[in-house]
Backbone as JSON, one array per atom type, in Angstrom:
{
  "sequence": "XXXXXXXXXXXXXXXXXXXXXXXXXXXXXXXXXXXXXXXXXXXXXXXXXXXXXXXXXXXXXXXXXXXXXXXXXXXXXXXXXXXXXXXXXXXXXXXXXXXXXXXXXXXXXXXXXXXXXXXXXXXXXXXXXXXX",
  "N": [[-24.74, -5.07, -11.23], [-23.64, -6.53, -9.18], [-21.21, -7.5, -10.3], [-19.84, -5.08, -10.51], [-19.47, -4.32, -7.81], [-17.79, -6.31, -6.94], [-15.3, -5.55, -7.88], [-14.58, -3.44, -6.32], [-12.81, -1.89, -3.61], [-13.12, -3.06, -0.28], [-15.66, -1.41, 1.56], [-15.56, -1.03, 4.3], [-12.85, -1.07, 4.86], [-12.04, 1.26, 3.51], [-13.45, 3.2, 4.99], [-12.16, 2.89, 7.46], [-9.56, 3.74, 6.88], [-10.09, 6.37, 6.15], [-10.98, 7.41, 8.59], [-8.61, 7.51, 10.02], [-7.31, 9.87, 9.35], [-8.96, 11.9, 10.12], [-10.33, 13.96, 12.84], [-11.09, 12.37, 16.01], [-13.8, 12.7, 16.72], [-15.15, 13.18, 14.38], [-17.52, 12.53, 11.81], [-18.32, 10.34, 9.1], [-20.04, 10.4, 6.11], [-22.16, 7.97, 4.46], [-22.24, 8.33, 1.75], [-19.82, 9.71, 1.27], [-17.97, 7.76, 1.96], [-18.59, 5.86, -0.01], [-17.97, 7.29, -2.32], [-15.21, 7.65, -2.03], [-14.45, 4.99, -2.02], [-15.02, 4.2, -4.62], [-13.22, 5.9, -5.96], [-10.71, 5.06, -4.88], [-10.68, 2.4, -5.72], [-10.7, 2.71, -8.45], [-8.25, 4.05, -8.82], [-6.41, 2.1, -7.92], [-6.89, 0.14, -9.91], [-6.08, 1.58, -12.16], [-3.29, 2.08, -11.72], [-2.4, -0.56, -11.38], [-3.09, -1.66, -13.83], [-1.31, -0.28, -15.53], [1.12, -1.28, -14.56], [0.74, -3.97, -15.17], [0.66, -3.89, -17.94], [3.32, -3.27, -18.48], [4.54, -5.63, -17.54], [3.48, -7.49, -19.32], [4.63, -6.64, -21.74], [7.24, -7.31, -21.17], [7.07, -9.99, -21.16], [6.3, -11.28, -18.75], [4.43, -12.88, -16.15], [3.79, -12.21, -13.59], [3.01, -9.52, -11.51], [4.98, -7.39, -9.63], [6.14, -5.69, -6.63], [8.06, -3.78, -7.43], [7.19, -3.25, -10.02], [4.74, -1.95, -9.53], [5.67, 0.32, -8.26], [7.12, 1.45, -10.37], [5.03, 1.94, -12.16], [3.56, 3.84, -10.72], [5.4, 5.96, -10.75], [5.67, 6.36, -13.53], [3.17, 7.26, -14.18], [3.09, 9.72, -13.06], [3.06, 9.97, -10.35], [5.29, 10.5, -8.68], [6.19, 11.16, -6.01], [4.8, 9.37, -4.38], [5.7, 6.98, -5.47], [8.41, 6.98, -4.72], [8.28, 6.83, -1.89], [6.95, 4.42, -1.58], [8.78, 2.68, -2.76], [10.94, 2.89, -1.0], [9.75, 1.77, 1.29], [9.27, -0.8, 0.25], [11.86, -1.8, -0.08], [12.71, -1.81, 2.58], [10.95, -3.67, 3.63], [11.67, -5.97, 2.22], [14.31, -6.25, 3.15], [13.75, -6.78, 5.84], [12.32, -9.18, 5.63], [14.32, -10.87, 4.53], [16.23, -10.82, 6.61], [14.72, -11.97, 8.64], [14.24, -14.52, 7.5], [16.88, -15.48, 7.45], [17.42, -15.57, 10.16], [15.59, -17.48, 10.97], [16.65, -19.72, 9.75], [18.84, -20.02, 11.31], [17.71, -20.9, 13.59], [16.49, -19.19, 15.36], [13.69, -17.83, 17.09], [10.45, -16.11, 17.45], [10.43, -15.45, 20.13], [13.0, -14.88, 20.92], [15.37, -12.39, 21.85], [16.98, -11.29, 19.87], [15.6, -11.47, 17.55], [14.25, -9.84, 14.7], [12.09, -7.0, 14.65], [8.97, -6.06, 13.11], [9.1, -4.13, 10.05], [9.19, -0.53, 9.85], [6.03, 0.89, 10.11], [4.03, 1.35, 7.26], [2.7, 4.29, 6.55], [1.19, 6.43, 4.82], [-0.54, 8.5, 5.34], [0.32, 9.66, 7.68], [2.51, 11.1, 6.85], [1.27, 12.98, 5.22], [-0.22, 14.4, 7.12], [1.86, 15.55, 8.63], [2.94, 17.37, 6.72], [0.77, 19.07, 6.37], [0.42, 20.29, 8.85], [2.86, 21.43, 9.49]],
  "CA": [[-24.31, -4.34, -10.1], [-22.78, -7.45, -8.41], [-19.89, -7.46, -10.92], [-19.21, -3.8, -10.17], [-19.11, -4.35, -6.42], [-16.63, -7.25, -6.74], [-14.11, -4.82, -8.28], [-14.35, -2.32, -5.37], [-12.17, -2.09, -2.33], [-14.16, -3.15, 0.75], [-15.99, -0.1, 2.09], [-15.11, -0.98, 5.7], [-11.42, -0.7, 4.83], [-12.02, 2.65, 3.12], [-13.89, 4.0, 6.13], [-11.16, 2.85, 8.5], [-8.46, 4.6, 6.44], [-10.54, 7.76, 6.21], [-11.04, 7.79, 10.0], [-7.25, 7.75, 10.55], [-6.87, 11.2, 9.12], [-9.93, 12.83, 10.72], [-10.42, 13.96, 14.3], [-11.85, 11.26, 16.54], [-15.23, 12.96, 16.83], [-15.67, 13.4, 13.04], [-18.38, 11.5, 11.21], [-18.14, 10.21, 7.67], [-21.3, 9.95, 5.52], [-22.09, 6.77, 3.6], [-21.93, 8.82, 0.39], [-18.39, 10.03, 1.23], [-17.25, 6.46, 1.93], [-18.81, 5.23, -1.29], [-17.22, 8.02, -3.32], [-13.8, 7.31, -1.85], [-14.35, 3.58, -2.38], [-14.93, 4.15, -6.1], [-11.97, 6.57, -6.39], [-9.6, 4.21, -4.5], [-10.7, 1.24, -6.55], [-10.27, 3.16, -9.79], [-6.8, 4.33, -8.74], [-5.72, 0.81, -7.89], [-7.0, -0.46, -11.22], [-5.28, 2.39, -13.09], [-1.86, 1.81, -11.45], [-2.1, -1.99, -11.63], [-3.16, -1.87, -15.26], [-0.04, 0.21, -16.1], [2.16, -2.26, -14.18], [0.46, -5.19, -15.91], [1.11, -3.67, -19.34], [4.78, -3.39, -18.47], [4.86, -7.03, -17.4], [3.15, -8.17, -20.57], [5.68, -6.29, -22.72], [8.43, -8.0, -20.78], [6.67, -11.43, -21.12], [6.22, -11.79, -17.37], [3.06, -13.08, -15.75], [3.61, -11.75, -12.22], [3.27, -8.12, -11.23], [5.61, -7.31, -8.3], [6.17, -4.35, -6.03], [8.83, -2.88, -8.29], [6.31, -2.86, -11.17], [3.8, -1.0, -9.03], [6.4, 1.6, -8.04], [7.44, 1.98, -11.69], [3.79, 2.44, -12.69], [3.25, 5.08, -10.02], [6.28, 6.98, -11.28], [5.4, 6.65, -14.96], [1.9, 7.95, -14.26], [3.27, 11.05, -12.52], [2.95, 9.93, -8.89], [6.68, 10.24, -8.25], [6.33, 11.19, -4.56], [4.28, 8.1, -3.88], [6.6, 5.91, -5.93], [9.63, 7.05, -3.9], [7.94, 6.33, -0.57], [6.6, 2.97, -1.73], [10.02, 1.97, -3.06], [11.71, 2.81, 0.25], [9.04, 0.79, 2.1], [9.44, -2.14, -0.33], [13.22, -2.23, 0.21], [12.77, -2.11, 4.0], [10.21, -4.92, 3.79], [12.52, -7.05, 1.7], [15.41, -6.46, 4.11], [13.16, -7.44, 7.03], [12.01, -10.59, 5.27], [15.61, -11.54, 4.35], [16.77, -10.95, 7.96], [13.87, -12.94, 9.29], [14.52, -15.84, 6.92], [18.21, -15.88, 7.91], [17.32, -15.93, 11.58], [14.82, -18.73, 11.04], [17.62, -20.75, 9.39], [19.73, -20.22, 12.49], [16.93, -21.46, 14.69], [15.92, -18.16, 16.25], [12.24, -17.69, 16.93], [9.9, -14.84, 17.83], [10.68, -15.17, 21.53], [14.38, -14.48, 21.09], [15.56, -10.96, 21.82], [17.67, -10.9, 18.64], [14.69, -11.5, 16.39], [13.89, -8.5, 14.26], [10.68, -6.61, 14.73], [8.45, -5.71, 11.82], [9.63, -2.87, 9.58], [8.37, 0.63, 10.17], [4.68, 0.81, 9.5], [3.85, 2.25, 6.13], [1.52, 5.11, 6.79], [1.28, 7.63, 3.99], [-1.35, 9.58, 5.9], [1.15, 10.32, 8.67], [3.31, 12.07, 6.1], [0.39, 14.04, 4.75], [-0.55, 15.2, 8.27], [3.02, 16.36, 8.97], [3.03, 18.46, 5.77], [-0.34, 19.95, 6.57], [0.55, 21.02, 10.13], [4.21, 22.03, 9.64]],
  "C": [[-23.38, -5.24, -9.23], [-21.38, -7.42, -8.95], [-19.12, -6.18, -10.54], [-18.7, -3.79, -8.75], [-17.89, -5.28, -6.17], [-15.35, -6.52, -7.0], [-13.78, -3.7, -7.3], [-13.64, -2.74, -4.13], [-13.24, -2.15, -1.26], [-14.41, -1.79, 1.45], [-15.58, 0.04, 3.56], [-13.65, -0.55, 5.76], [-11.29, 0.79, 4.49], [-12.37, 3.54, 4.29], [-12.84, 4.03, 7.24], [-9.98, 3.73, 8.13], [-8.89, 6.05, 6.53], [-10.54, 8.28, 7.67], [-9.67, 8.13, 10.56], [-6.81, 9.23, 10.4], [-7.77, 12.28, 9.79], [-9.86, 12.85, 12.25], [-11.33, 12.85, 14.8], [-13.37, 11.49, 16.57], [-15.89, 13.17, 15.46], [-16.5, 12.23, 12.57], [-18.1, 11.5, 9.71], [-19.47, 9.69, 7.09], [-21.05, 8.71, 4.65], [-21.7, 7.2, 2.18], [-20.45, 9.12, 0.24], [-17.59, 8.76, 1.15], [-17.38, 5.8, 0.54], [-18.03, 5.92, -2.42], [-15.73, 7.66, -3.23], [-13.54, 5.86, -2.24], [-14.18, 3.46, -3.88], [-13.61, 4.77, -6.57], [-10.74, 5.65, -6.08], [-9.54, 3.0, -5.4], [-10.24, 1.57, -7.97], [-8.79, 3.42, -9.83], [-5.99, 3.07, -8.73], [-5.76, 0.13, -9.24], [-6.11, 0.23, -12.25], [-3.78, 2.05, -12.93], [-1.55, 0.36, -11.78], [-2.18, -2.31, -13.09], [-1.87, -1.39, -15.97], [1.11, -0.78, -15.8], [1.97, -3.55, -14.96], [0.89, -5.06, -17.36], [2.6, -3.81, -19.48], [5.21, -4.88, -18.4], [4.56, -7.79, -18.67], [4.2, -7.89, -21.66], [7.0, -7.04, -22.43], [8.24, -9.55, -20.68], [6.77, -12.02, -19.73], [4.77, -11.88, -17.0], [2.74, -12.52, -14.34], [3.99, -10.3, -12.05], [3.87, -8.06, -9.82], [5.64, -5.85, -7.82], [6.95, -3.32, -6.81], [8.01, -2.37, -9.5], [5.29, -1.84, -10.74], [4.46, 0.36, -8.82], [6.75, 2.23, -9.37], [6.2, 2.61, -12.28], [3.42, 3.77, -12.04], [4.11, 6.21, -10.59], [5.94, 7.35, -12.71], [4.06, 7.4, -15.11], [1.94, 9.34, -13.57], [3.15, 11.12, -10.99], [4.3, 9.66, -8.28], [6.85, 10.24, -6.73], [5.88, 9.88, -3.91], [5.2, 6.95, -4.24], [7.84, 5.85, -5.06], [9.37, 6.42, -2.5], [7.67, 4.87, -0.6], [7.87, 2.16, -1.96], [10.86, 1.82, -1.8], [11.09, 1.73, 1.16], [9.31, -0.66, 1.57], [10.84, -2.65, -0.02], [13.33, -2.6, 1.71], [12.07, -3.44, 4.29], [11.02, -6.11, 3.36], [13.7, -7.33, 2.65], [14.96, -7.15, 5.37], [12.93, -8.92, 6.76], [13.31, -11.44, 5.12], [16.24, -11.83, 5.71], [16.04, -12.02, 8.73], [14.14, -14.38, 8.82], [15.87, -16.36, 7.39], [18.16, -16.3, 9.36], [16.55, -17.23, 11.78], [15.75, -19.92, 10.7], [18.55, -21.05, 10.52], [19.01, -20.76, 13.7], [16.42, -20.46, 15.68], [14.42, -18.11, 16.03], [11.75, -16.35, 17.46], [10.15, -14.44, 19.29], [12.09, -14.7, 21.84], [14.52, -12.97, 21.0], [16.17, -10.45, 20.53], [16.77, -10.86, 17.46], [14.26, -10.12, 15.98], [12.39, -8.25, 14.46], [10.26, -6.22, 13.32], [9.0, -4.37, 11.38], [8.69, -1.74, 9.97], [7.05, 0.51, 9.43], [4.57, 1.81, 8.35], [2.58, 3.01, 6.32], [1.66, 6.4, 6.09], [0.53, 8.81, 4.57], [-0.6, 10.33, 6.98], [2.02, 11.39, 8.0], [2.47, 13.23, 5.67], [0.07, 14.96, 5.92], [0.66, 16.09, 8.66], [3.16, 17.54, 8.03], [1.94, 19.49, 6.07], [-0.13, 20.84, 7.8], [1.88, 21.67, 10.31], [4.4, 23.18, 8.64]]
}
């Protein structure tokens, strides 16, 4: 049982994500959290395994964000792959801009320093679809 738990996403994280989509007064049972924990962990393993297989075929040892996006798409999760790819590009642009500004000697207190990229929140998109 210990080996099985090591492979699971932390249940506190799962509960926190579940609470984001529910009304503030809603309660979540332990059983619901555990079920989602198992599903989320399985999904992550499924997608990561597909990405890892791609890397092995290409003789690479490191799975990167592009590999995960490719795996999502190849497994039929095209909508998620598109959103993740856009986020990945924004994150890379942010990191590149931040690195360039650090080279110029700008720090976090400077007004010109970039702020973090838009928060990646897939649940926000789901809520908009549901209510519009």
